[in-house]
N, C-alpha and C positions, 0 to 999 in steps of 0.2 A: 625472396632470395635469402641465402644464408649469410651469416656474419662471421668473420674470422679475423685473425690478426692483420691481414693485408687487404681485406675487402669489407666495404660497407655499402649497402644499397644506395644511400644518399652520399654522393661524392662530387667533387669539383672537377669539371672537364674543360680543358682548353681545346677548342676546335679551330681549324684554319683550312681555307681552300685557296688554291692558286690556279688561275687560268693558264693553260698551255704548259702545265706541269703534268708528269705522271708519277707513278709510285717510286721510281728511281730518284727523281728530284726530291720527293718528300723524304726519302731515306736520308739523303744528304742534308736536308734542312734539319731533320730531327737530331741526327748525331752531332751536327754543328751546334745546335741549341744546347744540348746537354754539355758539350765540351766547353762552350763559352760560359755557361753558368758555373761550372767547376772552376774555371780560370778566374772569373770575377770574385768568387767566394773565397777560394783557397790559393790562387796563384799557381795551381797545378791541376793536371787532369786526373791525378791519382787520389782516390779517397779510400778510406778504410771502413768496412762495415762487417757486422757479425751476422751470419746466417743461422737463424734459430734451428733449422732442420738438422744441421750437423754440429752446431756450436762452435764452428771455426771462424776465425777472423780472416776476412778476405780483403786484399787490396784490389780495388776495381780501377781499371784504367779507362777513362772515357775518351781518350784521344781518338780522333778520327783517322782513317775510316774504320767503322765497326765491321765485324765479320758478318758476311751474308751467306745464308744457306737456304735452299728451298726446303719446304716442309719434308718432302721425301728424302732429300739429302741428309737432313738432320736425323731422321729416323734410321737411315742406313748407318750414319756415323756413330751415333750415341747408343743405338739399340741393336745394331747389327741385323736389322730387318730390311729386306728389299721388298717393299710393298708392291712394286710392279711385277714381281715374280710370284705373288701370292694371290690366291682366290679370296673371295669374300669370306668363305667358310674358314679358310686357313687363318685369316686375320682375326676372325671371331674366336677361334680356338686359342690363338696367341694371347689375346686380351684376357680371356677367361682363365687361362693357365697361370698368368703372371700378375694378375691384379685382383682386386676385391670385387670387380664387376661380375655379374652373373649373366647367364644366357638370356634371362628375362630382361636385363638392363639394356642389352644391345640387340635384342630380337627386332628384326625388321629395319634396322638402321642401314641406310644406303652406304655404298662404298666410301664416299667422301667423308662421312662422319666416322666410319671405322678408322680411316687414316688419321683423322683428327684425334680420335681416342687414343691411338697408338702414340701419337706425338705427346699428348697431355700426360699419359701414364709413364712413358719411358724416356722422354727427352727434356721436358721443361726443367726438371731439377738439376740438369747438367749445364744449363745456360747461365753460368755465374758471371763471366765476363760479358760485355755487351754483344748481343747478337741481333741481327734482323732476320726473321724467319719469313721467307717469301713464298709466293705461288701456292695458295691454299686451294683446296677443293671447293667448287661452287656451293656445295651443300652448306658450308660454314658461313657463306656470305652471298645469298642468292641475288642481291641487288648490286653486285659489284661487276666491273667490266671484265669480260672474258680475256684471256691471255692473247697477246699478239702473235705468239708462235703458233702456227697451225697445228703442230703436234700436241702442244699443251691445251690449245683450245678444244681439240677433238676429245681430250680427256676431261673437259669441263674444269680446267684450272683457271683461276682468276688472278688478276694483278693486285694482290693484297699482301701486306706484310704486317707483322707484329714485332715490336722491339722488346727484348727480354734482358733483364739484369738481375743477378742474384736469384735466378729461377722464377722471376715474376714478370708478368706482362706490364709494360709501361705505356705502350703506344699501339694504336690500331690505325691502319691507313690503307688507302688503295687508290688506284686509278678509277675515277668516278665514271659510272655508266652514263653515256650521253646520247644513246639511241632511244628516241621516244617510243618507237614501236615495240622494241624489246622490253623497255621499261614497263610499258603498259601490260604486256604479257606476264612479266614476272610479278608485278603488283597484283594482277588478277589472281595469279596462283597463290600469292601470299594472303590475299583477302579471303580466298576459299578456305585456306588452312585456318585462318583466324576464326571464321564462322564455324569451323569444325571443332573449335576449342583450343587451338594453339595460341596462347596468350602472347608468345614472343614473335608471332608473324606480323608483318607490316600491314596496315590498312591501306585501302585504295586512296590515292591522293590525286584527284583530277586537276587541281590547280598546279601541282608540280609537273604533271604530264603536259599541260598547256604551256607552262613556262619553258619546258624543254623543247616543245615543238617550235617555239619562237626562235630557238637557237641557243645551244649550250656548247661552249668550246671544250676541247679536251681539258680535264681538270684533275688536279691532285688534291686529295683531302686527307686530313689527319686529325685524330683525337688523342690527347695525352691526359692521363690521370694526374692532376696536379697534386693530389694528396700523396700518392706513391712517390712522385718526384720529390716532394718535401721530405717524406720519410727517408729517401735515399741520401739527401744532402744534409739532413740533421741527425742521421743515424737513429731515428725514432724506432722504438721496438714495435709499436702498434699503430695502426691507422687512427685509432681513437685518440692518440696523442696529438694529431695534427688537424683534425676537423673540429668545427665549432660545436656542433650538436650531434654527437655520435649516437646512433641507434644501438641500444644495449640488448643483450639476450635476456629473456625472462629468467628470474631467479630459479624457478622450478626446472 
């Protein structure tokens, strides 16, 4: 993995799971957590931070509720692109025309990853105030629960959200998949990709499948990057300022 001002391969993660919650409950939990930290530290939900990309000082208001947009809605609002009205080739052309990505970079990528690429390239930098970006394509999270809405499910949309502040991701969460038969199928697909050389694909986990077969209730799960959270509340310029043993780039 690469290293930059906001990312380090070795980072601190807070994870939580709650039975009989879904991703909507987790969204409320997450924004209330950030709001309460701000109130405890500063007595207000408003904090000031400088975004390096534009050099401007921003007043961030962590007061709940945070804004919620689906990934497709965010692309429509901030990039003026209606992905539902575009073919895969049209999306590829839009990415190539307006980013540094080449045809080779996105060749063979499925539709869901093209949508995610449009989001990353055109939307993330606009998410200064707190946002929850919901309903991602399954290609971004193959082990997540499919959407409850039949229309979204048909398009392979999953119940996942990421929370963004100052243009950076702070949180990843979703409604956990609790169908053992579907979980096995998806893990078998992931294992095949891993054997084919995809290091990011998940390995098969028979013990997890067996535990799920014994009974897993509907569950909401969340992961929050503690280092970025500390950066936010201390106005730290670099993630290296808030982790104990930062990995450094080679001098050459």
